[in-house]
C-alpha positions as CSV (number, residue, x, y, z in Angstrom):
1,M,64.1,-122.2,111.6
2,L,67.8,-122.8,111.3
3,S,68.9,-125.9,109.4
4,P,70.9,-128.8,111.0
5,R,73.9,-127.5,109.0
6,M,74.1,-124.4,111.2
7,P,77.3,-124.8,113.4
8,E,77.3,-124.0,117.1
9,L,79.0,-120.8,118.2
10,S,81.9,-122.8,119.8
11,A,82.7,-124.3,116.4
12,L,82.5,-120.9,114.7
13,E,84.8,-119.5,117.4
14,M,87.3,-122.3,116.5
15,L,87.1,-121.6,112.8
16,A,87.6,-117.9,113.4
17,A,90.6,-118.6,115.5
18,V,92.2,-120.7,112.9
19,H,91.6,-118.0,110.3
20,S,93.0,-115.1,112.4
21,L,96.0,-117.0,113.9
22,G,96.9,-119.1,110.8
23,S,97.5,-122.4,112.4
24,L,95.7,-125.2,114.3
25,S,98.3,-125.2,117.1
26,A,97.9,-121.4,117.7
27,A,94.1,-121.7,117.7
28,G,94.3,-124.7,120.0
29,K,96.5,-122.7,122.5
30,L,94.0,-119.8,122.5
31,L,91.0,-122.1,123.1
32,G,92.7,-124.5,125.5
33,L,92.7,-127.4,123.1
34,S,95.5,-129.6,121.6
35,Q,96.3,-129.3,117.9
36,Q,94.8,-132.8,117.5
37,G,91.7,-131.7,119.3
38,V,91.3,-128.7,116.9
39,S,91.9,-130.9,113.9
40,S,89.3,-133.4,115.0
41,R,86.7,-130.7,115.6
42,M,87.4,-129.2,112.3
43,K,86.7,-132.5,110.6
44,N,83.3,-132.6,112.5
45,L,82.6,-129.1,111.3
46,E,83.4,-130.0,107.7
47,A,81.1,-133.0,107.9
48,Q,78.3,-130.8,109.3
49,I,78.7,-128.1,106.7
50,G,79.4,-130.5,103.8
51,A,82.5,-128.7,102.5
52,V,86.2,-129.0,102.9
53,L,87.5,-126.2,105.1
54,L,91.2,-127.2,105.6
55,T,94.0,-128.1,103.3
56,R,96.1,-130.7,105.2
57,T,99.8,-131.2,104.3
58,P,102.8,-132.7,106.1
59,R,104.0,-129.1,106.7
60,G,100.7,-128.0,108.3
61,S,97.1,-127.1,107.6
62,T,95.6,-124.0,106.1
63,L,92.1,-122.9,105.4
64,T,90.7,-123.5,101.9
65,E,89.0,-120.7,100.0
66,T,85.7,-122.1,101.3
67,G,87.1,-122.2,104.8
68,T,88.1,-118.6,104.6
69,L,84.7,-117.6,103.2
70,V,82.9,-119.4,106.0
71,A,85.2,-117.8,108.6
72,V,84.4,-114.3,107.3
73,W,80.7,-115.1,107.5
74,A,81.2,-116.5,111.0
75,A,82.8,-113.2,112.1
76,D,79.5,-111.4,111.7
77,V,77.6,-114.1,113.7
78,L,80.2,-114.0,116.5
79,A,80.1,-110.2,116.7
80,A,76.3,-110.4,117.1
81,A,76.7,-113.2,119.7
82,E,79.2,-111.0,121.6
83,R,76.7,-108.1,121.6
84,L,74.0,-110.4,122.9
85,D,76.3,-111.9,125.6
86,T,77.3,-108.3,126.7
87,G,73.6,-107.3,126.9
88,I,72.7,-110.3,128.9
89,S,75.6,-109.7,131.3
90,S,74.5,-106.1,131.8
91,L,71.0,-107.3,132.6
92,R,72.3,-109.7,135.2
93,A,74.5,-107.0,136.6
94,E,71.5,-104.6,136.9
95,R,69.5,-107.3,138.7
96,A,72.4,-107.8,141.1
97,R,72.6,-104.1,141.8
98,Q,68.9,-103.6,142.5
99,L,66.4,-105.8,144.4
100,H,62.7,-104.9,145.1
101,V,61.5,-106.6,148.3
102,V,58.1,-106.5,149.8
103,A,57.5,-107.4,153.5
104,S,54.6,-107.4,156.0
105,Q,55.0,-105.0,158.9
106,T,56.5,-107.1,161.7
107,I,59.1,-108.6,159.5
108,A,59.9,-105.2,157.9
109,E,60.2,-103.4,161.2
110,H,62.0,-106.0,163.4
111,L,63.8,-108.6,161.3
112,L,64.4,-107.3,157.8
113,P,66.8,-104.5,158.9
114,R,69.3,-107.0,160.4
115,W,68.9,-109.3,157.3
116,L,69.8,-106.4,155.0
117,V,72.8,-105.5,157.1
118,A,74.0,-109.1,156.9
119,L,73.5,-109.1,153.1
120,R,75.5,-106.0,152.7
121,R,78.4,-107.3,154.8
122,Q,78.3,-110.6,152.9
123,Q,78.6,-108.8,149.6
124,E,81.3,-106.5,150.7
125,S,83.3,-109.4,152.1
126,H,83.2,-111.0,148.6
127,G,84.1,-107.7,146.9
128,I,80.6,-107.3,145.4
129,F,79.1,-103.8,145.1
130,P,76.2,-103.8,147.6
131,T,72.7,-104.2,146.2
132,V,70.4,-101.3,146.3
133,V,67.2,-102.7,148.0
134,E,63.9,-101.0,147.4
135,L,61.5,-102.1,150.2
136,T,57.7,-101.9,150.3
137,V,56.0,-102.4,153.6
138,T,52.4,-103.6,153.5
139,N,50.2,-106.5,154.8
140,S,50.7,-110.1,153.8
141,E,47.9,-110.2,151.3
142,V,49.2,-107.2,149.3
143,A,52.7,-108.6,149.6
144,A,51.7,-111.8,147.9
145,E,50.0,-109.9,145.1
146,M,53.1,-107.8,144.5
147,V,55.2,-110.9,144.1
148,R,52.6,-112.4,141.8
149,S,52.5,-109.4,139.5
150,G,56.3,-109.1,139.4
151,A,56.4,-105.8,141.2
152,A,58.7,-107.4,143.8
153,A,61.3,-110.1,143.3
154,I,60.6,-111.7,146.7
155,G,58.2,-111.1,149.6
156,F,58.2,-111.9,153.3
157,I,54.8,-112.5,154.9
158,E,53.4,-113.5,158.3
159,S,50.2,-115.1,157.1
160,S,49.4,-118.7,157.9
161,R,47.4,-119.0,154.7
162,L,49.9,-119.3,151.8
163,P,49.0,-118.5,148.2
164,G,49.0,-121.7,146.2
165,D,50.2,-120.1,143.0
166,L,53.5,-118.9,144.4
167,A,56.6,-120.8,145.6
168,S,57.4,-120.4,149.3
169,A,59.6,-121.5,152.1
170,T,59.4,-121.0,155.9
171,V,62.3,-118.9,157.1
172,Q,61.5,-118.3,160.8
173,H,58.7,-118.8,163.3
174,D,57.1,-116.0,165.3
175,E,55.4,-116.0,168.6
176,L,52.2,-114.0,169.1
177,T,51.1,-112.8,172.5
178,V,47.9,-111.4,173.9
179,V,48.6,-107.9,175.4
180,V,46.5,-105.5,177.5
181,A,47.0,-102.3,179.3
182,P,48.0,-102.6,183.0
183,G,44.6,-101.4,184.1
184,H,42.7,-104.0,182.0
185,P,40.9,-106.8,184.0
186,W,42.9,-109.5,182.2
187,A,46.2,-108.0,183.5
188,R,45.2,-109.1,187.0
189,R,43.7,-112.6,186.3
190,T,45.7,-115.6,187.5
191,A,44.2,-118.2,185.2
192,P,45.1,-118.3,181.5
193,L,42.6,-117.2,179.0
194,T,40.6,-119.9,177.2
195,P,40.6,-119.9,173.4
196,A,36.9,-119.2,173.5
197,E,37.4,-116.1,175.7
198,L,40.0,-114.8,173.4
199,A,37.9,-115.4,170.3
200,G,34.9,-113.8,171.9
201,A,36.6,-110.6,173.1
202,G,36.5,-107.6,170.9
203,L,40.1,-107.1,170.0
204,V,42.1,-104.1,168.8
205,S,43.0,-105.6,165.5
206,R,44.9,-105.1,162.3
207,E,43.0,-104.9,159.0
208,V,41.6,-107.8,157.0
209,G,44.5,-109.3,155.0
210,S,47.2,-108.7,157.6
211,G,49.3,-111.6,158.6
212,T,48.7,-111.2,162.4
213,R,45.0,-111.3,162.1
214,N,45.1,-114.1,159.6
215,A,47.4,-116.2,161.7
216,L,45.2,-115.8,164.8
217,E,42.1,-116.9,162.8
218,V,43.9,-120.0,161.6
219,I,45.3,-120.9,165.0
220,L,41.9,-120.7,166.7
221,A,40.1,-122.5,163.9
222,A,42.7,-125.3,164.1
223,H,42.0,-125.6,167.8
224,D,38.2,-125.6,167.4
225,P,36.6,-125.1,163.9
226,G,33.6,-123.5,165.6
227,L,35.7,-120.6,167.0
228,A,35.5,-117.3,165.1
229,L,36.9,-114.0,166.1
230,A,34.3,-111.5,167.3
231,A,34.1,-108.1,165.5
232,P,37.1,-105.9,166.4
233,V,36.6,-103.1,168.9
234,A,38.9,-101.1,166.8
235,E,40.8,-101.8,163.5
236,Y,44.1,-100.2,162.4
237,T,46.4,-100.6,159.4
238,T,49.7,-100.5,161.4
239,T,51.1,-102.5,164.2
240,A,52.2,-99.3,166.0
241,A,48.6,-98.0,166.0
242,V,47.3,-101.3,167.4
243,R,50.0,-101.2,170.1
244,S,49.2,-97.6,171.1
245,A,45.4,-98.3,171.2
246,V,45.9,-101.3,173.5
247,A,48.2,-99.3,175.8
248,A,45.6,-96.6,176.0
249,G,43.0,-99.1,177.2
250,T,40.9,-99.5,174.1
251,G,40.9,-103.2,174.4
252,P,43.1,-106.3,174.3
253,G,45.3,-107.1,171.2
254,V,47.3,-109.9,169.8
255,L,50.7,-108.9,168.4
256,S,54.1,-110.4,167.7
257,V,56.5,-110.5,170.7
258,W,59.0,-108.6,168.4
259,A,56.5,-105.7,168.3
260,V,55.8,-105.5,172.0
261,R,59.0,-106.5,173.7
262,D,60.0,-102.9,174.8
263,D,56.4,-102.2,176.0
264,L,56.4,-105.4,178.1
265,D,59.9,-104.5,179.5
266,L,58.8,-101.0,180.5
267,G,55.4,-102.1,181.9
268,R,53.3,-100.2,179.3
269,L,51.7,-103.6,178.3
270,V,51.0,-106.8,180.1
271,S,51.2,-110.2,178.4
272,V,48.3,-112.6,179.1
273,P,48.8,-116.4,178.6
274,V,46.3,-118.5,176.7
275,A,45.6,-122.1,177.6
276,R,45.6,-125.1,175.2
277,V,46.8,-123.2,172.1
278,K,50.2,-122.1,170.9
279,L,50.1,-118.7,169.3
280,R,52.9,-119.4,166.9
281,R,53.0,-118.6,163.2
282,P,55.4,-119.2,160.3
283,L,57.3,-116.3,158.6
284,T,57.5,-117.1,154.9
285,V,59.4,-116.0,151.9
286,L,57.5,-115.9,148.6
287,W,58.7,-115.9,144.9
288,T,57.1,-116.7,141.6
289,S,58.3,-120.2,140.7
290,G,61.0,-122.7,140.9
291,A,62.6,-124.7,143.7
292,L,64.6,-121.8,145.0
293,P,64.2,-118.0,145.0
294,P,65.7,-116.2,141.9
295,A,69.5,-116.4,141.8
296,G,71.4,-113.4,143.0
297,P,70.7,-111.1,146.0
298,G,67.1,-112.3,146.4
299,R,68.3,-115.9,147.0
300,D,71.1,-114.7,149.2
301,L,68.7,-112.6,151.3
302,A,66.3,-115.5,151.7
303,A,69.2,-117.7,152.9
304,I,70.2,-115.1,155.5
305,A,66.5,-114.8,156.6
306,A,66.5,-118.6,157.2
307,A,69.5,-118.5,159.6
308,P,68.5,-118.9,163.2
309,T,67.5,-115.6,164.9
310,P,67.5,-115.3,168.7
311,P,63.9,-114.6,169.9
312,P,63.2,-111.5,171.9
313,R,63.3,-112.2,175.6
């Protein structure tokens, strides 16, 4: 370990400036200090080292032989510190140029594109070279694991069950809706579905680990702990496949309104209301630790995601 006599880099920078410029006043001007300030700090440095570094006369101050020797030694330390500083700056610049994001499907397909456009415009307006974003689209469970392992800097998930070992913040809320094909019996009913009817129906569903399936399980269990989803009539790994199967008449499904807005507008799907429960889930950003996401483009993207987004009609 270094001894207490090892000066800080700022003190060595001051000594090197006095050595190279030849006077306290010139060193002070370079460092933004008064001549008296440099002189005072030199006294502190002498006390720390335990040697006289300056010869002080009415005509000015010059380095002693010891002071010159320490200044020469300091040059090597300062050169190494400069290399370290340059290396750290390059790492930070590399982090600012690249960002790996993982997102679950509804967010990746319907929200993240506009967030990324906003990030790019924000960076360009500040004269910053736009970040290259590498995006992985998966389900909420895998997204959390990628953030946990460091494979992604931040993740956006739709699950209502949040991993306790990761930091998180809610950025938006998403409405789910029950949808059926126009020929399905539920499309013609006048009364809303009961939660028990919804739970007992065989749904066209996403796979285990998806945010949509998880959120529906949590919502129904919160309404009635005895409610559990019946086995799916069909199970798919993409939202698009679920939507297509529902439209083909395979069975009812529960999807984000973002995912089905066009199908509802065009009449390919019909939305069925549910009584006594609100099919609403949080959209969450995940990162490894700390009060805020990692500084840089990841934090900027999370802030953009948290800005109000008009819901689909």
